C-alpha positions as YAML, in Angstrom:
chain: A
units: angstrom
residues:
- id: 1
  name: MET
  ca: [79.21, 130.33, 28.98]
- id: 2
  name: ILE
  ca: [81.30, 132.79, 31.04]
- id: 3
  name: GLN
  ca: [83.00, 131.39, 34.20]
- id: 4
  name: ILE
  ca: [84.87, 133.59, 36.62]
- id: 5
  name: SER
  ca: [86.83, 132.19, 39.50]
- id: 6
  name: HIS
  ca: [85.80, 133.36, 42.97]
- id: 7
  name: HIS
  ca: [89.29, 133.84, 44.13]
- id: 8
  name: ILE
  ca: [90.07, 136.81, 41.92]
- id: 9
  name: TYR
  ca: [87.29, 138.85, 43.71]
- id: 10
  name: ALA
  ca: [89.94, 140.22, 46.04]
- id: 11
  name: HIS
  ca: [91.88, 142.04, 43.48]
- id: 12
  name: GLN
  ca: [91.82, 145.81, 43.67]
- id: 13
  name: GLN
  ca: [92.41, 146.72, 40.04]
- id: 14
  name: LEU
  ca: [91.93, 145.12, 36.62]
- id: 15
  name: LEU
  ca: [93.72, 145.85, 33.29]
- id: 16
  name: ILE
  ca: [91.49, 145.07, 30.33]
- id: 17
  name: HIS
  ca: [92.69, 144.71, 26.72]
- id: 18
  name: THR
  ca: [90.09, 144.65, 24.00]
- id: 19
  name: ASP
  ca: [90.16, 144.34, 20.21]
- id: 20
  name: GLY
  ca: [87.65, 144.02, 17.37]
- id: 21
  name: ALA
  ca: [88.22, 143.69, 13.70]
- id: 22
  name: SER
  ca: [86.62, 142.76, 10.44]
- id: 23
  name: ARG
  ca: [87.84, 141.30, 7.38]
- id: 24
  name: GLY
  ca: [86.54, 143.76, 4.78]
- id: 25
  name: ASN
  ca: [84.60, 146.73, 6.02]
- id: 26
  name: PRO
  ca: [82.02, 145.52, 6.61]
- id: 27
  name: GLY
  ca: [82.81, 141.84, 6.69]
- id: 28
  name: PRO
  ca: [83.24, 138.75, 8.97]
- id: 29
  name: ALA
  ca: [84.10, 140.23, 12.35]
- id: 30
  name: GLY
  ca: [85.42, 139.04, 15.76]
- id: 31
  name: ILE
  ca: [86.17, 140.41, 19.16]
- id: 32
  name: GLY
  ca: [88.60, 139.57, 21.91]
- id: 33
  name: VAL
  ca: [88.94, 140.60, 25.62]
- id: 34
  name: VAL
  ca: [91.80, 139.79, 28.00]
- id: 35
  name: ILE
  ca: [91.41, 140.82, 31.64]
- id: 36
  name: CYS
  ca: [94.47, 140.86, 33.95]
- id: 37
  name: ASP
  ca: [94.81, 141.37, 37.73]
- id: 38
  name: GLU
  ca: [97.11, 144.12, 39.05]
- id: 39
  name: SER
  ca: [100.19, 141.83, 38.95]
- id: 40
  name: GLY
  ca: [99.50, 141.22, 35.14]
- id: 41
  name: LYS
  ca: [98.21, 137.60, 35.65]
- id: 42
  name: ILE
  ca: [95.48, 136.84, 33.12]
- id: 43
  name: VAL
  ca: [92.29, 136.15, 34.96]
- id: 44
  name: LYS
  ca: [89.78, 136.05, 32.06]
- id: 45
  name: GLU
  ca: [90.00, 135.63, 28.29]
- id: 46
  name: TYR
  ca: [87.07, 135.88, 25.97]
- id: 47
  name: LYS
  ca: [86.66, 135.74, 22.05]
- id: 48
  name: ASP
  ca: [83.72, 135.51, 19.71]
- id: 49
  name: PHE
  ca: [82.74, 135.70, 16.09]
- id: 50
  name: ILE
  ca: [80.09, 138.41, 15.88]
- id: 51
  name: GLY
  ca: [78.87, 137.95, 12.34]
- id: 52
  name: THR
  ca: [79.12, 140.68, 9.60]
- id: 53
  name: ALA
  ca: [80.12, 144.12, 11.05]
- id: 54
  name: THR
  ca: [82.34, 147.07, 10.37]
- id: 55
  name: ASN
  ca: [85.71, 147.58, 12.30]
- id: 56
  name: ASN
  ca: [84.11, 150.22, 14.37]
- id: 57
  name: ILE
  ca: [81.18, 148.06, 15.38]
- id: 58
  name: ALA
  ca: [83.61, 145.27, 16.30]
- id: 59
  name: GLU
  ca: [85.64, 147.57, 18.43]
- id: 60
  name: TYR
  ca: [82.55, 148.83, 20.19]
- id: 61
  name: ARG
  ca: [81.20, 145.30, 20.75]
- id: 62
  name: ALA
  ca: [84.61, 144.31, 22.21]
- id: 63
  name: LEU
  ca: [84.41, 147.24, 24.74]
- id: 64
  name: ILE
  ca: [80.77, 146.37, 25.79]
- id: 65
  name: LYS
  ca: [81.66, 142.67, 26.35]
- id: 66
  name: ALA
  ca: [84.74, 143.87, 28.44]
- id: 67
  name: LEU
  ca: [82.45, 145.97, 30.58]
- id: 68
  name: GLU
  ca: [80.10, 143.21, 31.09]
- id: 69
  name: LEU
  ca: [82.87, 140.77, 32.03]
- id: 70
  name: ALA
  ca: [84.45, 143.26, 34.37]
- id: 71
  name: SER
  ca: [81.11, 143.85, 36.08]
- id: 72
  name: SER
  ca: [81.38, 140.33, 37.38]
- id: 73
  name: PHE
  ca: [84.21, 141.22, 39.59]
- id: 74
  name: SER
  ca: [83.53, 142.90, 42.95]
- id: 75
  name: ARG
  ca: [84.77, 146.59, 42.91]
- id: 76
  name: LYS
  ca: [84.02, 149.51, 45.19]
- id: 77
  name: ARG
  ca: [84.75, 152.01, 42.32]
- id: 78
  name: ASN
  ca: [85.51, 151.75, 38.67]
- id: 79
  name: ARG
  ca: [87.88, 153.92, 36.50]
- id: 80
  name: LEU
  ca: [87.96, 153.63, 32.79]
- id: 81
  name: LEU
  ca: [91.05, 154.69, 30.88]
- id: 82
  name: PHE
  ca: [90.99, 154.64, 27.15]
- id: 83
  name: GLY
  ca: [93.95, 154.76, 24.93]
- id: 84
  name: GLN
  ca: [96.09, 152.81, 22.38]
- id: 85
  name: ARG
  ca: [99.61, 151.65, 22.91]
- id: 86
  name: ILE
  ca: [101.68, 151.71, 19.73]
- id: 87
  name: ASN
  ca: [104.94, 149.75, 19.88]
- id: 88
  name: GLY
  ca: [107.29, 150.93, 17.15]
...
């Protein structure tokens, strides 16, 4: 069950982190989503085992779930930025 607190509807921007991976390719796979408000506070976390999948499918499923979760927040407009941060 997905629960989202009503007090976060006032936020103007969300930062969404997603990941999906499989052990083996294909293999047992899982997804994770973390949604933060504009101050960086975590307002929603989600994780799930999705069965047997490839790494790519797991990544796509994580993105789809993130968009579903984000749609629960009231927004006048949406902007999607895709990228990967690599810390070295």
